[in-house]
C-alpha positions as CSV (number, residue, x, y, z in Angstrom):
1,M,-20.9,-1.0,0.0
2,S,-21.9,-4.4,-1.2
3,K,-24.1,-6.4,1.2
4,D,-21.5,-9.2,1.1
5,A,-18.7,-6.9,2.1
6,K,-17.1,-7.5,5.4
7,P,-17.3,-4.8,8.1
8,V,-14.6,-2.2,8.3
9,P,-12.3,-2.9,11.3
10,R,-13.4,-1.0,14.4
11,T,-11.4,0.2,17.3
12,R,-12.6,1.4,20.7
13,P,-13.2,5.1,20.7
14,S,-10.4,6.9,22.4
15,S,-11.0,7.0,26.2
16,R,-9.3,10.4,26.2
17,H,-12.6,11.9,25.2
18,M,-14.9,9.6,27.3
19,L,-13.8,10.5,30.8
20,P,-14.5,13.6,33.0
21,S,-12.2,16.4,31.9
22,K,-9.8,16.2,34.8
23,A,-9.4,12.4,34.5
24,A,-9.1,12.7,30.7
25,L,-6.3,15.3,31.1
26,T,-4.4,13.1,33.6
27,R,-4.8,10.0,31.4
28,S,-3.8,11.9,28.3
29,T,-0.7,13.3,30.1
30,I,0.4,9.8,31.0
31,L,-0.1,8.5,27.5
32,D,1.8,11.5,26.1
33,A,4.7,10.8,28.5
34,G,4.8,7.2,27.3
35,S,4.8,8.2,23.7
36,A,7.5,10.8,24.3
37,F,9.7,8.1,26.0
38,L,9.3,5.8,23.0
39,E,10.6,8.5,20.7
40,T,14.1,7.9,21.9
41,R,14.2,4.7,24.0
42,P,12.8,1.1,23.7
43,F,9.9,-0.2,25.7
44,R,12.1,-2.5,27.7
45,D,13.7,0.5,29.4
46,L,10.4,2.0,30.5
47,T,9.3,1.8,34.1
48,V,6.4,3.3,35.9
49,G,8.7,5.4,38.0
50,I,10.4,6.8,34.9
51,L,7.1,7.4,33.2
52,M,5.5,9.2,36.1
53,A,8.6,11.3,36.8
54,A,7.9,12.9,33.4
55,T,4.5,14.0,34.6
56,E,3.2,16.0,37.6
57,Y,1.5,13.0,39.0
58,S,2.5,10.3,41.5
59,R,3.4,6.7,40.8
60,P,0.1,5.4,42.3
61,T,-1.8,7.6,39.8
62,F,-0.6,5.4,37.0
63,Y,-2.6,2.5,38.3
64,L,-5.8,4.4,38.4
65,Y,-5.8,4.3,34.6
66,F,-3.7,1.3,33.5
67,N,-3.0,-2.1,35.0
68,D,0.6,-2.1,33.8
69,L,2.9,-0.7,31.2
70,H,1.7,-3.3,28.7
71,G,-1.7,-1.8,29.0
72,L,-0.3,1.6,28.3
73,L,1.4,0.4,25.2
74,E,-1.7,-1.4,24.0
75,T,-3.7,1.8,24.5
76,L,-1.2,3.8,22.4
77,L,-1.3,1.2,19.7
78,D,-5.1,1.2,19.8
79,E,-5.1,4.9,19.2
80,V,-2.8,4.5,16.2
81,K,-5.2,1.9,14.9
82,G,-8.1,4.3,15.3
83,G,-6.3,6.9,13.1
84,I,-5.6,4.3,10.4
85,V,-9.2,3.0,10.4
86,E,-10.5,6.6,10.1
87,G,-8.2,7.3,7.2
88,A,-8.9,4.0,5.4
89,Q,-12.6,4.8,5.0
90,A,-11.9,6.7,1.8
91,W,-11.1,3.3,0.1
92,L,-12.8,0.7,2.3
93,S,-16.2,2.4,2.2
94,N,-16.3,2.0,-1.6
95,E,-17.9,5.4,-1.9
96,S,-15.3,6.6,-4.5
97,D,-13.5,4.9,-7.4
98,G,-10.8,2.5,-6.4
99,V,-7.7,4.5,-7.4
100,S,-8.7,7.9,-5.9
101,G,-10.0,6.3,-2.7
102,L,-6.9,4.2,-2.3
103,Q,-4.6,7.2,-2.8
104,K,-6.5,9.2,-0.1
105,S,-6.3,6.3,2.3
106,L,-2.6,5.7,1.8
107,R,-1.9,9.3,2.3
108,A,-3.8,9.2,5.6
109,L,-1.9,6.0,6.5
110,V,1.5,7.7,5.9
111,D,0.4,10.7,8.0
112,V,-0.5,8.4,10.9
113,G,2.8,6.5,10.5
114,Y,4.8,9.7,10.4
115,E,3.2,10.8,13.7
116,H,3.2,7.5,15.5
117,G,6.0,5.4,13.9
118,T,7.9,5.1,17.1
119,I,4.9,3.4,18.7
120,L,4.7,0.9,15.9
121,R,8.4,0.3,16.2
122,A,8.2,-0.1,20.0
123,V,5.5,-2.8,19.8
124,S,7.2,-4.5,16.8
125,N,10.6,-4.6,18.4
126,A,9.3,-5.9,21.8
127,A,6.9,-8.5,20.3
128,P,9.5,-11.3,19.6
129,R,10.6,-11.3,23.3
130,D,7.2,-10.8,24.8
131,S,4.3,-13.2,24.2
132,R,1.7,-10.7,25.2
133,L,2.9,-8.0,22.9
134,E,3.5,-10.6,20.2
135,H,-0.2,-11.3,20.3
136,V,-1.1,-7.6,20.4
137,W,1.1,-6.9,17.4
138,E,-0.3,-9.8,15.3
139,T,-3.8,-8.9,16.2
140,F,-3.2,-5.3,15.2
141,L,-1.8,-6.4,11.8
142,S,-4.4,-9.1,11.1
143,S,-7.3,-6.8,12.0
144,F,-7.0,-5.2,8.5
145,D,-6.5,-8.3,6.5
146,E,-10.1,-9.4,5.9
147,V,-11.5,-6.0,5.2
148,V,-8.8,-5.3,2.6
149,S,-9.4,-8.7,1.1
150,A,-13.2,-8.0,0.9
151,R,-12.5,-4.7,-0.9
152,I,-10.2,-6.5,-3.3
153,E,-13.0,-9.1,-4.0
154,Q,-15.4,-6.3,-4.8
155,D,-13.0,-4.8,-7.4
156,Q,-12.3,-8.2,-8.8
157,A,-16.1,-8.8,-9.3
158,I,-16.3,-5.7,-11.5
159,G,-13.1,-6.5,-13.4
160,V,-10.9,-3.6,-12.3
161,T,-8.5,-5.8,-10.2
162,P,-6.8,-8.9,-11.6
163,E,-7.9,-12.4,-10.4
164,F,-5.8,-13.8,-7.5
165,D,-6.4,-15.1,-4.0
166,P,-7.1,-11.8,-2.2
167,L,-6.4,-12.7,1.4
168,P,-2.7,-13.6,1.1
169,V,-2.2,-10.4,-1.0
170,A,-4.0,-8.3,1.6
171,R,-1.7,-9.8,4.3
172,A,1.4,-9.1,2.2
173,L,0.4,-5.5,1.5
174,N,-0.6,-4.7,5.1
175,R,2.7,-6.1,6.5
176,M,4.6,-4.3,3.8
177,D,3.0,-1.1,5.0
178,A,3.9,-1.8,8.6
179,G,7.5,-2.6,7.7
180,I,8.0,0.5,5.6
181,L,6.4,2.8,8.1
182,I,8.5,1.5,10.9
183,N,11.7,1.7,8.9
184,A,10.9,5.2,7.7
185,F,9.3,6.8,10.7
186,G,10.3,4.6,13.7
187,A,13.3,6.6,14.6
188,H,14.8,10.1,14.1
189,P,15.6,11.5,11.6
190,K,12.4,10.4,9.8
191,A,12.2,9.8,6.1
192,E,10.4,12.2,3.8
193,K,6.7,11.5,3.8
194,E,6.2,12.1,0.1
195,E,8.9,9.6,-0.8
196,V,7.4,7.0,1.4
197,L,3.9,7.7,0.1
198,S,5.1,7.4,-3.5
199,A,6.7,4.0,-2.9
200,I,3.7,2.5,-1.0
201,T,1.2,3.9,-3.5
202,C,3.1,2.5,-6.5
203,I,3.1,-1.0,-5.1
204,W,-0.6,-0.9,-4.1
205,L,-1.7,0.5,-7.4
206,A,0.5,-1.8,-9.5
207,T,-1.0,-4.8,-7.5
208,L,-4.6,-3.9,-7.4
209,Y,-5.2,-1.5,-10.3
210,P,-2.5,-2.2,-12.8
211,F,-4.1,-0.6,-15.8
212,D,-5.3,2.5,-13.9
213,A,-1.8,2.7,-12.3
214,Q,-0.3,3.1,-15.7
215,L,-2.6,6.0,-16.5
216,V,-1.8,7.7,-13.1
217,V,1.9,7.4,-13.8
218,G,1.4,8.7,-17.3
219,D,-0.6,11.7,-16.1
220,K,2.2,12.6,-13.6
221,S,4.8,12.3,-16.3
222,N,2.9,14.6,-18.7
223,G,2.3,17.1,-15.9
224,S,6.0,17.4,-15.1
225,A,7.2,17.6,-18.6
């Protein structure tokens, strides 16, 4: 990576793997119960009593691991972010060519979105009516803007990406991804992963690697003929 490149966004390692085994199991069970609740109901309907009734633990146990339900939701979103960051390394690390690295990263993004789309939807839907979650959601989205912008700048410097102001484009692409993933995977039935991946990939390639994108599309057409 170029010495001028901005660092890849980092998220705290999952605490599920940093606690003694019994505590980790208890915490993980509570998180899983919260995630399961959000599969079918909005965050505003969640209470500590409802959450803990879905586990084998008492209500006071919740407060050994989380200050409140907002903390639980923030933790779930942080774990989603960790999955996205890990998958994004194929492109952000600049260890492969732009097109192939981007394709791998977007596939990982869609995989994470498919698994955790309901968590993204829960935070996004609650944010407009909750100042704390509004800040959490905007922080989550903006955490990727500068690193995507930095990777775009690197590709512009070697002439494979057109010249434009990279930061606004990075913001637009990242928020497009969030909107598409929420719409496709935020509720059941979920959309087909390959269709969603194809749509997102086409937009990213056409924006960042327009000439290579034409070659990719041409190769697919020839292969299916």
